[in-house]
C-alpha positions in Angstrom: 19.6 58.0 9.2 22.9 57.3 10.9 24.5 59.1 13.0 27.9 57.6 12.5 29.0 56.5 16.7 31.7 53.7 15.4 34.7 55.2 14.3 36.0 53.4 11.3 39.4 52.1 13.2 37.3 50.1 15.9 34.5 48.7 13.6 34.6 44.8 14.3 33.0 44.2 10.7 34.8 45.1 8.2 32.1 43.4 5.1 28.7 43.0 5.6 26.1 41.3 2.7 22.6 42.4 2.3 19.8 40.6 1.0 17.1 42.5 -0.3 18.6 45.6 -1.1 16.7 47.1 -3.1 13.7 46.9 -1.3 12.1 48.8 1.1 14.0 48.2 4.1 16.9 47.0 2.7 18.1 50.2 0.8 17.8 51.8 3.8 20.5 49.1 5.3 23.0 50.0 2.5 23.0 53.6 3.1 23.4 53.5 6.9 26.2 50.6 6.5 28.0 52.7 4.5 27.5 56.2 6.5 28.8 53.8 9.4 32.7 53.0 7.2 31.4 49.3 6.6 32.1 47.5 3.1 28.5 46.2 1.8 27.9 43.7 -0.5 24.3 43.2 -1.4 22.3 39.7 -3.6 20.6 41.1 -6.6 19.0 39.5 -8.9 19.6 42.5 -11.6 22.7 44.0 -11.2 22.2 46.2 -13.9 18.7 47.2 -12.7 20.3 47.3 -9.5 20.0 51.7 -8.6 22.3 51.0 -5.2 25.4 53.3 -4.5 28.7 52.8 -6.2 30.6 51.8 -3.6 28.5 48.8 -2.9 29.8 45.8 -4.2 26.9 43.7 -6.3 26.6 40.1 -6.3 24.0 38.2 -8.9 22.0 36.1 -7.6 18.7 34.9 -6.3 17.6 34.5 -2.5 16.4 31.1 -3.4 19.4 29.6 -4.9 21.4 28.6 -2.3 24.7 28.3 -4.5 24.4 32.4 -4.5 24.5 32.6 -1.2 27.3 31.2 -1.0 29.1 32.7 -3.0 27.5 36.4 -1.9 28.4 35.5 2.1 32.1 33.6 1.2 34.2 35.7 3.0 31.8 38.7 4.8 31.2 38.9 8.5 27.6 39.4 9.0 24.6 39.5 6.8 21.2 41.2 6.5 18.9 38.6 5.8 15.2 39.1 4.5 13.1 36.1 3.1 11.3 38.0 0.7 8.3 34.9 0.4 5.2 33.9 2.4 5.9 30.2 2.5 9.1 28.6 3.8 10.1 26.4 0.8 12.9 26.4 0.1 14.1 28.4 3.1 16.1 25.7 4.9 18.7 24.6 1.8 19.1 28.9 1.6 19.9 29.5 5.3 22.1 26.4 5.0 24.1 27.9 2.5 24.1 31.4 4.1 25.3 30.1 7.6 28.3 28.1 6.3 29.8 31.1 5.7 28.9 33.2 8.2 27.5 32.7 11.5 26.3 36.7 12.5 22.8 37.6 11.4 20.6 40.0 12.1 17.1 38.5 10.4 13.8 40.7 9.5 10.9 38.7 11.1 7.4 39.4 12.4 6.0 41.0 15.9 3.9 37.4 15.2 5.9 34.9 16.1 5.3 33.5 19.2 8.2 32.5 21.3 6.7 29.1 22.5 6.0 27.8 19.4 7.7 30.2 16.8 7.9 26.8 14.4 3.8 27.4 14.3 4.2 31.1 13.5 4.3 31.4 9.9 7.2 31.8 7.8 9.1 33.9 9.9 9.0 31.8 13.1 10.2 29.1 10.6 12.7 31.2 9.8 14.0 32.1 13.4 14.1 27.9 14.3 16.8 27.4 11.6 18.6 30.3 12.7 18.8 29.2 15.9 22.2 27.6 15.7 23.9 30.8 14.6 24.5 34.0 16.3 21.2 35.8 15.4 19.6 38.6 16.4 15.7 38.4 15.8 14.2 42.8 14.5 10.5 41.5 14.7 8.5 44.5 13.4 4.4 45.1 13.1 3.3 46.4 10.4 5.1 48.8 7.6 3.7 52.0 7.2 5.1 52.1 3.5 2.5 49.5 2.5 0.1 51.8 3.3 1.4 53.1 -0.7 -1.6 50.5 -1.7 -3.3 53.4 -1.3 -1.7 55.9 -3.9 -3.7 54.8 -7.1 -7.3 55.2 -4.6 -6.1 58.5 -3.7 -4.9 60.3 -7.0 -7.6 59.2 -8.8 -10.5 60.6 -6.2 -11.1 61.0 -2.9 -12.3 57.5 -1.7 -10.6 54.9 0.2 -11.8 51.3 0.4 -11.1 48.8 2.8 -11.7 46.2 4.9 -12.1 47.1 9.4 -11.6 50.8 8.7 -11.5 50.4 12.6 -8.7 48.2 12.7 -5.5 49.9 15.4 -2.6 50.1 13.6 1.1 50.5 15.3 2.8 50.9 12.3 6.4 51.2 11.9 8.8 53.4 9.5 11.3 51.4 7.3 13.8 53.8 8.2 13.8 53.0 11.8 13.8 49.3 10.9 16.7 49.7 9.2 18.5 52.1 11.9 17.8 49.1 14.3 19.4 46.4 11.7 22.7 48.6 11.8 22.9 49.0 14.9 22.6 45.5 15.6 25.1 44.7 12.6 27.5 47.1 14.1 27.8 45.7 17.5 27.8 42.1 19.0 25.6 43.2 22.3 22.2 42.3 19.6 23.4 39.0 19.5 21.2 36.9 21.0 18.2 39.4 21.0 14.8 39.6 20.1 13.1 43.0 18.9 9.5 44.2 19.0 9.4 46.7 16.9 6.5 49.2 15.8 5.7 53.1 15.4 5.1 55.0 18.0 1.6 55.1 18.5 -1.4 52.7 17.1 -3.8 54.8 14.2 -6.7 53.7 12.8 -6.4 52.4 9.4 -9.1 55.6 8.9 -7.1 57.1 11.1 -4.3 57.1 8.6 -6.5 58.3 5.8 -7.7 61.3 7.5 -3.4 61.9 7.9 -2.5 61.5 4.7 -5.8 63.6 3.0 -4.7 66.3 5.6 -1.1 66.5 4.7 -1.9 66.2 0.9 -4.8 69.8 1.6 -7.0 66.8 0.6 -10.6 65.6 1.9 -11.2 62.1 1.3 -13.6 59.0 2.0 -13.4 56.0 3.8 -15.8 53.3 2.3 -16.0 49.9 4.1 -15.4 46.4 1.9 -17.1 43.4 2.9 -14.9 41.1 4.1 -16.1 38.7 1.2 -15.1 41.6 -1.1 -12.2 42.6 0.4 -10.8 38.7 0.3 -11.7 38.8 -3.8 -9.9 41.6 -4.5 -6.7 40.7 -2.7 -7.2 36.8 -4.9 -7.7 38.8 -8.3 -4.6 40.7 -7.5 -2.8 37.5 -7.1 -3.1 36.8 -3.2 -3.1 33.4 -1.6 -6.1 33.2 -0.5 -5.7 31.1 3.0 -3.0 34.2 3.0 -5.6 36.3 2.6 -8.0 34.2 5.0 -5.5 35.0 7.7 -5.4 39.0 7.1 -8.6 40.0 6.8 -9.1 37.7 10.1 -6.4 39.9 11.8 -7.0 43.2 10.8 -10.9 41.9 11.8 -9.6 41.8 16.0 -7.9 44.2 15.7 -10.5 46.6 15.5 -11.6 45.9 19.4 -7.7 44.6 20.2 -5.1 46.4 18.2 -2.0 46.5 18.0 0.5 46.9 20.5 3.2 49.8 20.9 6.5 49.0 21.8 9.0 51.5 23.4 11.8 49.3 21.4 12.6 51.7 18.7 13.7 55.0 21.5 15.6 52.3 23.7 17.6 52.0 21.0 18.3 54.2 18.9 18.1 57.5 22.0 15.2 59.1 20.3 11.1 58.0 19.4 10.2 56.5 16.8 9.0 58.6 13.9 5.3 58.8 12.9 2.6 58.0 10.4 3.0 62.1 10.0 6.3 61.9 9.4 6.2 59.2 6.6 3.3 61.0 4.8 4.7 64.3 4.4 8.0 62.3 3.2 5.9 60.7 0.8 3.3 62.8 0.0 4.3 62.8 -3.3 3.3 59.3 -4.3 0.0 60.3 -3.2 -0.5 63.3 -5.6 -1.5 63.3 -9.2 1.5 63.5 -11.7 1.6 66.8 -13.6 0.6 66.8 -17.0 4.4 67.0 -19.1 4.4 70.6 -21.4 3.4 71.0 -24.3 5.3 72.4 -26.5 
């Protein structure tokens, strides 16, 4: 993932705190930092279940606990911040605790943040505002390719995926690309004060994503469209906040006629094209296949 162009003796960062270190992006951030030769401290709820490399210093604590965050951030040079909630409730105290110890923060934000009204752009913009007085870098990705794992159960057990707005055009980004940009931003102060809109290299509709998965798996997969009411109820049944479900469905519907943009930020920063959805699908193909039956002796 990471090409180490920073000799250890030239690195200005020696210890970096990673929050969300066991997540889809965070694990790649941890690995990239280790490969770059810096020390990594990870804030995790349960160190015994973290499954991180042995070189990582694990700090036990919850991201929602300001005292735990302040302890974890003690004597680090920079921090990667991921706020895992769709609400900013409690974030002000946590950000204050973090930035009491470290001013250099790379924050995983969202492509949907509006610079003219960041505080009105949802939780991501609200936290950007809280970080305004720090040495920040804001990573603003669109949708994650890894979130299409939500179709895995349907594909493993059948040949139909039911979804709202199959014609919604998405410029999904590979989680490894987000992490690689994060590593670059953490290691080089030239990224301070930058807002990076991050997308994949192309627009694919959700139906086209399914077609790519089917091609990679060698399995025909049909798409059936859910009505907005059906999709909303399915999301609420899974524990999604109704207001968030309404917003998500409205957004997906809007993408049928107005697809997400494609940016060249990843290519510009990394010197190579952003990874495609086909690449992601090939890497994750086994997650969409039926697990083989155990041998019977």
